[in-house]
N, C-alpha and C positions, 0 to 999 in steps of 0.2 A: 568878549563873548565866551561863555563857559562851555566846556564840553558836555554833551548829553550823557546822562548816566548810562553805564553799561548794564544791559538787562541781565537779570540773574540767569544762570544756566537752567535749561529746561529739565524738569524732573521726569518727563515722560520717557520711557525706555525707547531706544532705537528699534525700529521694526526688524523682526527676525527674518533672516533669509529663509527661503523655502527649504524644508528638510528633504533633500534629494532621496535619502534612503527610504523615508516613508512613502514618498511619491512612487519610487520604484517598486516597493512592496505592494502598493495598491494596484499598480499596473500588472505586476506578476500574478497577483491573486485573481484579477479580472481575466487575464489570459487563460489561466488554468480552469476557472469556472466556465468560461466561454467554450473551451475545448470539451469539457464534460457535457455541457448542454447540447452542443452541436453534434457530437458523436451519437447521441441518442436520437437526434432528429434526422440526420442524413446518412449515418453509417460512415465507416472509415474511408471507403473508396471515394466518396463525394466530399469528404472533409478537406478544406484547403486552409493554408495559412492566411490567405486574404479574408476568408470568412471568419476565422478566429479573431483576426485583428479588428474587423468591422464590429463584431459582437462585443469585443472587449473595449472598443473605443481607443485603440492605439494604432500606430503605424506598423506595417508588417516588418519594417526594419528593426523595430523594438523586439519583436519576437525572434527574428534571426540573430539578434545580438546575444540572446540567452540560450536559444535552442537551434540545432541544425536542421530539424525536420518536424513535421506534424506528429510523427511517431514519438519523438523525444518529448514534445509538449504533453502528449497524452500519457506517456510513461510517468512523467513527474506528477501529472494531475491526479491519476488514479492509483499510483503505486507508491511513490516516494513521499507524498504528503503525510507528515506526521510519523513516518516510519524511521525508527532508529535501530538499524541492524544490530549494533552492539548491545542494545538494551532489550532485545527480544528474549523473554524468559517465560516458561510455563509455570503455573502455580505448583507449589509443592507443600501440600497440607499433610502429607504422609499417607493419604488415600489416593492411590494411583488411578483407580477407576473414576473417582469423582473429579480428580484434576483433569484427566483426559476428556471426560464427558463435557466439562465446562468449555474446554478449548475447541473441541470438535463441533459443539453446538454453535459456538461463536463463529466458527469457520463457515458453517452452513448459512448463518445469518448474513455474513459478508458476501458470500457467493450469490445469495438471493437478493441482495440489495439492488433495486431497479436502477438506481443512479449509477452504479458501478458495473452493472452487468454488461452493457454494450461496449464501454471502453475496454473492459478487461478481456472480453472475447476478441475485440479488434486487435489488442496487443498480442494475445496468444497466437492469433492467426498470422499477424505480421512477422512474428519471429521466424516463420518458415522462409520468408524472403529476406530477412534482415538478421544475419548471424550476430552482428554487433549488439542489436537490441536484445536478442536472445541471451547473449552472455551477460548483459547488464541486468536483465530480469532475474537470471539465475544467481548472479553474484550478490546483487544488492537486496533482493527480496526473498527468493525461494530458499537459497542455501542457509542464510541466517535463521530462517524459521525452522528448517529441518534440523539444524544443529541444536536448536532449543529443544526439540522433541528428543534428540539423541541424548542430551544432558539429563533430561527428566527420566528417560528409560534407564540410563546407566545408574542414576541414583536409586531407582527401583530395584535394579539388580543388586546393588550393594546392600539394600534393605531386605533382600531375600524375597521380593515380590515378583520378580521376573527371573526366568531360567537364566543362570549365569552364562550358559553356552549360546544363548540366542544372539543372532546377528542383529545388532541395534539398527543398522541402516535398513535392512529388510523389514524389521519390525515397524519402524516409523512409516515406511512406504505402505505397509498393510493398513495403517490407520488413515493416512491422508489420500492415498491413491484412489480408493473407491469413491470418495466424495468428489474429487475433481473429475473423475471419469463420468459420474452420473450428471454433474453440472454441465460438462462439455457436450454430452450427447443429447440432453434434454428429453430423452425418451421416457424417463420415470421421474417422479418428483423427488427433490432433494429436501429431506425433512430431518428434524431432530430425532424422530423415531428411527430413521434409517441410520443416522450417525451412531445412535445407541446400539443398534444391532451390529454394526461393523465393529464397534468397540468391544462388545461382549464376545464376539467370535475371536477377535484378535487376542484378547486377554486370555481366553481359554488356551490358545496355542502357545502363549508366552508364559503360562504358569510354570513354576518350578516343578521339575519331575520328582516323583516320590523316591 
């Protein structure tokens, strides 16, 4: 009796194991999207980790594995997504007024974005009760953006477009402070025209002295 021939090795590739990193990224993205959706529907006070988990289709322990609180989830969802603090720069075309107008108008558009309005307001309000969140917001988002303004204004000073004795920190606050104040109070519309008016007044005060 002869031995049966040995079948040739299969040419079909072995099935790949599930990519855990891709699965984790999908879950993370679903959680952040769910947080943004729910904050607009319920407000921060009624937002819960359980609700976020249910909307995202994950277990709440998955959320707690990555974030310690609902505020931390919201912070990453509306602030840290796509933000590279080290890469924040203002345009420098040589025309200070045009560069600042572009950035301030973009800021107006961001503050008026209905998808981010509710979560951003919730975060700002929550910083009053959560100093750690306030520090994170300042260090990771606010300060890098303000430093970008400072660098652009110093370049303008070196180019003779801004009074060399002007305090750069105060100068940048003159530009961004009024926009944030109007957005926070909601009493008057925040528009491109308003941003342009703020810029014109600020640049008059910052012009080199004769």
